[in-house]
C-alpha positions in Angstrom: 32.2 -4.6 0.7 30.0 -1.6 0.2 27.9 0.6 2.4 24.5 0.6 0.6 21.7 3.0 1.2 18.1 2.0 0.1 15.6 4.8 -0.1 11.9 3.8 -0.1 8.7 5.0 1.4 7.6 1.3 2.0 9.3 -1.0 4.5 8.2 -3.6 7.0 6.2 -3.9 9.1 4.2 -2.8 6.0 3.1 -5.8 4.0 3.0 -4.4 0.4 5.1 -6.1 -2.3 7.4 -3.0 -2.5 8.3 -3.3 1.2 8.9 -7.0 1.0 11.1 -6.7 -2.1 13.5 -4.1 -0.5 13.7 -5.8 2.8 14.4 -9.2 1.4 17.3 -7.9 -0.7 18.5 -5.6 2.1 18.8 -8.4 4.7 20.5 -10.7 2.3 23.1 -8.1 1.3 23.9 -7.9 5.0 24.5 -11.6 5.1 26.8 -11.2 2.1 29.0 -8.8 4.1 27.6 -5.4 3.0 26.6 -2.6 5.4 23.0 -1.7 4.6 20.9 1.3 5.7 17.3 2.0 4.7 15.8 5.5 4.7 12.1 5.3 4.9 9.1 6.9 6.7 6.9 5.7 9.5 4.7 2.7 8.6 1.3 3.9 7.2 0.6 2.1 3.9 -2.2 1.7 2.7 -4.4 3.3 5.4 -2.2 6.4 5.9 -2.5 5.8 9.7 0.8 5.5 11.7 0.7 2.8 14.4 0.6 4.1 18.0 4.1 2.8 18.8 5.6 4.9 16.0 3.9 8.2 17.0 5.5 11.1 18.9 8.8 11.5 17.2 10.2 13.0 13.9 12.8 10.4 13.4 13.7 7.0 14.7 16.5 4.5 14.2 15.8 0.7 14.2 17.8 -2.4 13.6 15.8 -5.1 11.6 17.6 -8.3 10.5 20.9 -6.5 10.6 19.7 -3.6 8.5 19.9 -0.1 10.0 16.6 1.6 9.3 16.1 5.4 9.7 12.5 6.5 9.7 11.8 10.2 9.1 8.3 11.6 9.4 6.6 12.7 6.2 3.0 13.6 5.3 0.9 10.5 5.0 -2.6 9.7 3.8 -4.7 6.8 2.8 -4.0 5.4 -0.7 -7.0 7.2 -2.1 -7.4 10.7 -3.6 -5.1 11.9 -6.3 -3.8 15.2 -4.9 -3.3 14.0 -1.3 -1.3 11.1 -2.6 0.8 13.4 -4.8 1.4 15.6 -1.7 2.5 12.5 0.3 4.8 11.3 -2.4 6.4 14.8 -2.7 6.7 15.0 1.0 8.8 11.8 1.1 10.7 12.5 -2.2 11.7 16.1 -1.5 11.6 16.7 2.3 12.7 13.5 3.9 16.1 13.5 2.1 16.8 17.0 3.3 15.8 16.2 6.9 17.7 12.9 6.9 20.9 13.9 5.1 22.9 14.8 8.3 21.7 11.7 10.2 22.7 9.3 7.5 26.2 7.8 7.3 28.2 8.2 4.0 27.1 5.5 1.6 29.1 4.0 -1.2 26.0 3.6 -3.3 22.4 4.7 -3.2 19.4 2.6 -4.4 16.1 4.4 -4.8 12.9 2.5 -5.3 10.2 3.7 -7.7 7.2 4.1 -7.9 6.4 6.6 -6.5 8.1 8.5 -9.3 8.8 11.4 -7.0 11.4 9.2 -5.3 13.5 10.4 -8.2 13.8 13.7 -6.4 15.2 11.8 -3.3 17.7 10.0 -5.5 19.0 13.2 -7.0 19.0 15.2 -3.8 20.9 12.6 -1.7 23.3 11.8 -4.6 24.3 15.4 -4.6 24.4 15.9 -0.8 26.3 12.6 -0.3 28.4 12.9 -3.4 27.7 9.4 -4.6 26.1 7.7 -7.6 22.7 6.1 -7.5 20.8 3.2 -8.9 17.1 3.9 -9.9 15.0 0.8 -9.2 12.0 1.0 -11.6 9.5 -1.6 -10.3 6.9 -0.2 -12.6 7.1 2.3 -15.4 5.7 5.6 -14.3 4.1 7.9 -15.4 2.9 5.4 -18.1 1.1 3.4 -15.4 -0.8 6.4 -14.1 -1.7 7.5 -17.7 -3.1 4.1 -18.7 -5.0 3.8 -15.4 -6.6 7.2 -16.1 -5.2 8.6 -12.9 -2.9 11.2 -14.7 -4.6 13.1 -17.5 -3.5 16.7 -17.6 -1.0 17.1 -20.5 1.2 19.5 -18.6 1.5 17.1 -15.6 2.1 14.2 -18.0 4.9 16.2 -19.7 6.5 17.1 -16.4 6.3 13.6 -15.1 7.9 12.2 -18.3 10.7 14.8 -18.0 11.4 13.7 -14.4 11.4 10.0 -15.4 13.7 10.3 -18.5 16.1 12.8 -16.9 16.5 10.6 -13.9 17.3 7.6 -16.1 20.0 9.7 -17.7 21.5 10.7 -14.4 21.4 7.2 -12.8 24.5 5.1 -12.8 22.1 2.2 -13.5 18.4 1.7 -14.0 17.3 -1.5 -12.3 14.4 -3.2 -14.1 12.5 -6.2 -12.7 11.3 -7.8 -16.0 12.8 -8.4 -19.4 10.0 -6.6 -21.1 10.4 -3.5 -19.0 14.1 -3.5 -20.0 13.2 -3.8 -23.7 10.7 -0.9 -23.3 13.4 1.4 -21.9 15.9 0.5 -24.6 13.2 1.4 -27.2 12.8 4.7 -25.4 16.5 5.5 -25.7 18.0 4.3 -22.5 21.4 2.7 -23.3 21.4 -1.0 -22.7 24.7 -0.7 -20.8 23.0 1.5 -18.2 20.2 -1.1 -17.5 20.4 -4.0 -15.2 17.8 -6.8 -14.9 17.2 -8.4 -11.6 13.7 -9.8 -11.1 11.5 -9.8 -8.0 11.8 -13.1 -6.1 10.6 -15.1 -3.2 12.1 -16.6 0.0 11.8 -20.3 -0.9 12.4 -21.4 2.7 9.6 -19.3 4.2 7.3 -19.9 1.1 7.3 -23.7 0.8 4.6 -26.4 0.5 2.7 -27.2 3.7 -0.1 -29.5 4.7 -3.3 -28.0 3.5 -5.3 -29.7 6.2 -3.0 -28.4 8.9 -3.1 -24.9 7.5 -6.9 -25.0 7.4 -7.2 -26.3 10.9 -4.8 -23.5 12.1 -6.8 -20.8 10.4 -10.2 -22.2 11.4 -11.4 -22.8 7.8 -14.0 -25.3 6.8 -13.6 -27.8 4.0 -15.1 -25.6 1.2 -13.1 -25.3 -2.0 -11.4 -21.9 -1.7 -10.1 -19.7 -4.4 -7.8 -17.1 -2.9 -6.8 -13.6 -4.0 -4.2 -12.2 -1.7 -2.7 -8.7 -2.2 -3.5 -5.1 -2.9 -7.1 -4.1 -3.8 -6.1 -1.3 -6.1 -7.0 0.4 -9.4 -4.6 -1.8 -11.2 -6.1 -5.1 -10.3 -9.6 -5.1 -11.8 -11.0 -7.0 -8.8 -14.6 -6.2 -9.5 -14.4 -8.8 -12.3 -13.7 -11.4 -9.6 -17.0 -10.5 -8.1 -18.7 -11.0 -11.5 -17.0 -14.4 -11.6 -18.4 -15.2 -8.2 -21.9 -14.5 -9.6 -21.3 -17.3 -12.2 -19.8 -19.7 -9.7 -22.7 -19.1 -7.3 -25.0 -20.5 -10.0 -22.7 -23.3 -11.1 -21.2 -24.6 -7.9 -22.4 -22.9 -4.6 -19.9 -25.0 -2.6 -17.0 -22.9 -3.9 -16.0 -19.7 -2.2 -13.8 -16.7 -3.2 -11.7 -15.2 -0.5 -10.1 -11.8 -0.9 -7.4 -10.9 1.6 -5.8 -7.4 1.6 -6.6 -3.7 1.5 -6.4 -0.9 -1.0 -8.2 2.0 -2.6 -10.8 -0.1 -4.3 -11.8 -2.2 -1.3 -14.8 -0.1 -0.1 -16.2 -0.2 -3.6 -15.7 -3.9 -3.8 -17.5 -4.5 -0.5 -20.4 -2.4 -1.8 -20.6 -4.3 -5.0 -20.5 -7.6 -3.3 -23.5 -6.5 -1.2 -25.3 -5.2 -4.3 -24.8 -8.6 -6.1 -26.0 -10.5 -3.0 -22.9 -12.7 -3.1 -22.9 -15.5 -0.5 -19.7 -17.1 -1.8 -17.4 -14.2 -1.4 -15.5 -13.2 1.8 -13.2 -10.3 2.5 -10.3 -10.3 5.1 -8.0 -7.6 6.3 -4.3 -7.8 5.4 -2.3 -10.3 7.5 1.4 -10.1 8.5 3.7 -11.2 5.7 4.9 -14.2 7.8 1.4 -15.6 7.8 0.9 -15.4 4.0 2.4 -18.9 3.4 -0.2 -20.4 5.7 -3.0 -18.8 3.7 -1.5 -19.9 0.4 -1.2 -23.5 1.8 -4.8 -23.5 2.9 -6.1 -22.4 -0.5 -7.2 -24.7 -3.3 -6.4 -22.2 -6.1 -4.5 -18.9 -6.0 -5.3 -15.9 -8.3 -3.2 -13.2 -9.9 -5.3 -10.7 -11.7 -4.9 -7.2 -13.3 -6.7 -4.8 -15.5 -6.5 -5.6 -19.2 -4.0 -2.9 -20.1 -0.9 -3.0 -22.2 1.1 -1.7 -19.3 0.8 -4.9 -17.3 2.3 -7.2 -20.0 5.6 -6.3 -18.4 4.5 -7.3 -14.9 5.8 -10.3 -12.8 3.8 -10.1 -9.6 5.4 -11.2 -6.3 2.1 -12.8 -5.3 2.4 -15.1 -8.3 5.9 -16.2 -7.3 4.9 -16.8 -3.7 1.9 -19.0 -4.6 4.1 -21.0 -7.0 6.8 -21.4 -4.3 4.1 -22.8 -2.0 3.2 -25.4 -4.6 -0.3 -24.0 -5.2 -2.0 -24.0 -8.6 -2.4 -20.5 -10.0 -5.0 -19.0 -12.4 -3.2 -16.1 -14.1 -5.4 -13.3 -15.5 -2.4 -11.4 -16.8 -0.8 -11.2 -20.2 2.8 -10.9 -21.2 5.9 -11.9 -19.4 4.2 -13.4 -16.4 2.2 -15.7 -18.7 5.4 -16.7 -20.5 7.1 -17.6 -17.2 4.3 -19.3 -15.3 2.3 -20.9 -18.1 4.7 -21.5 -21.1 8.0 -22.2 -19.1 6.9 -23.4 -15.7 3.6 -25.2 -16.7 2.4 -24.0 -13.3 -0.7 -21.9 -14.1 -3.8 -21.7 -16.3 -4.0 -18.4 -18.2 -7.2 -16.5 -18.8 -7.8 -13.1 -20.4 -7.8 -10.3 -17.8 -11.3 -8.9 -16.9 -13.1 -11.9 -18.4 -15.4 -13.2 -15.7 -16.7 -16.1 -17.8 -13.2 -17.4 -18.7 -12.1 -17.1 -15.1 -15.1 -19.0 -13.9 -14.4 -21.8 -16.4 -10.8 -22.1 -15.3 -11.8 -22.3 -11.7 -14.3 -25.1 -12.5 -11.7 -26.9 -14.5 -9.3 -27.1 -11.5 -12.2 -27.9 -9.2 -13.1 -30.9 -11.4 -9.5 -32.0 -12.1 -7.6 -32.1 -8.8 -4.7 -34.1 -10.4 -4.1 -31.2 -12.8 -4.1 -28.8 -9.9 -1.5 -30.9 -8.1 0.7 -31.1 -11.2 0.6 -27.3 -11.7 1.5 -26.7 -8.0 4.5 -29.1 -8.1 5.7 -27.6 -11.4 5.5 -24.1 -9.9 7.5 -25.0 -6.9 10.4 -26.5 -8.9 10.5 -23.5 -11.3 10.6 -20.8 -8.6 13.4 -22.6 -6.6 15.4 -22.8 -9.8 14.9 -19.2 -11.0 13.4 -16.8 -8.4 15.1 -17.5 -5.0 16.0 -14.3 -3.3 19.3 -15.9 -2.2 20.3 -16.2 -5.9 19.0 -12.8 -6.8 20.7 -11.0 -3.9 24.0 -12.5 -4.9 23.4 -11.2 -8.5 22.7 -7.7 -7.0 25.8 -7.8 -4.9 27.9 -8.5 -8.0 26.3 -5.7 -9.9 27.0 -3.3 -7.0 30.6 -4.3 -7.0 30.9 -3.7 -10.7 29.1 -0.3 -10.7 30.7 1.2 -7.6 34.1 -0.4 -7.5 
């Protein structure tokens, strides 16, 4: 079996989807007989603040679920402000590999997660220093995402970022895509199909499983109000201000409903301010919770939401939060076009689809499930069955293991 080195700035105890994805695959590869090391930095996402127990050292080894984790200090900042985030990404992508190279054992293969795109530097530096090939894991297509979100505008910076992206694709032994549409996009851009591998994001179908809604609500201290839950990052990509506009309509139609947003991100302060401005009594915000508590929140909710901005970029998205809600047997309203819609609505029959950033359509879908509980139950049951069949991390990690053997044998 192989010695695999993952390189990522995000890793548990952080709760973001990127951290969960790498850790779920890493620990399963250990169970399949591989030796796995993760190179990361100290936990800080999304606040930029390092917990007290991690302060006071420049590097630290941990053992988490059989995975050897090397943390090396890098510049950190809150997930706000363009130039500070660029500096943080460059700090991890360029400096951490140089600082860590002598501390790391010799890997047989290297898997580097992107975004951030600057992790491409880490891939190329470590591949040269360790004389091994690398797989570039493209969870999102950058810089295209930054361009469509309006974060990256300067033509010279765009040209440099596109050069880094495409040249890294050419150097990589494989480019790991997480959706079929992303794979097709890269083929259209000239990346050979033989260099691409498709392994989707997944979910732990044992941890994320149906639970008693009543028991979950009692445990969390919730009342019996009909609760619509958004759980995840509050970022530029998610268009969450439209959820608040939806709440305005729901407050008029059915005051007994509440919208609960759990998480953190760059847009949360603006969302809190907008909720106060709109005088919303049916919206509540909560801080992020540990990933192991997420199934309990999903079980307690009546409806779960997956929502993004209405941009072409997101048609290739397949959010982990969508898969987790489906695995827990919860009905989903999906404000996202493209592959996620095909999977959750057309194939699984587990969600209602509405156009992203359309508050009236979202309010109508919520009222439909509020008034038709049998439909909600059917959607939830369909989602659970579909995820178990197609998105279990146990199956996906086995696929990854086979790919690694074929690439680096």
